[in-house]
C-alpha positions, 0 to 999 in steps of 0.5 A, a space after each residue: 463468500 469472498 469474491 475471487 477478484 479480492 482473493 487474487 488481489 490479496 494473493 499478489 505478493 509482489 510488493 509485500 515485504 519491507 526492505 528498510 529502503 525508503 524515503 517515507 515510512 508509516 505504520 497504522 492500526 485500525 482501532 475498529 478492527 485491529 488491522 495493521 499496515 506498514 508502508 515503505 515508499 521510495 519517492 523523488 520530487 515528482 513521482 513515487 518509484 516504489 511501495 512495499 508493505 506488510 500487513 496483519 490484516 483481513 483479506 480486504 485490507 491485504 487486497 487494498 494494499 496490493 492494489 495501491 502498491 501497483 497503482 501508486 507508481 502511476 500517480 505523480 506527487 502533484 496529483 496526490 497532493 491535490 487530492 489531499 489538499 
């Protein structure tokens, strides 16, 4: 059975839906399970201002995308670059 918190995260559709207004865009497909996700991010030189997404995915991927879209605006680009350097 899927945890209720996961279902609530996946059900949050505030940032679902591509707007075709972005500074960065990426689409990926997981070869293992077939999940697909497209992200549109609007960022300036210091911060991510917004993230929109669309998925063709399982509830876990949808919950992850929803959570990321909420939390990513709290992170500076400098911190993101340090995490992936």
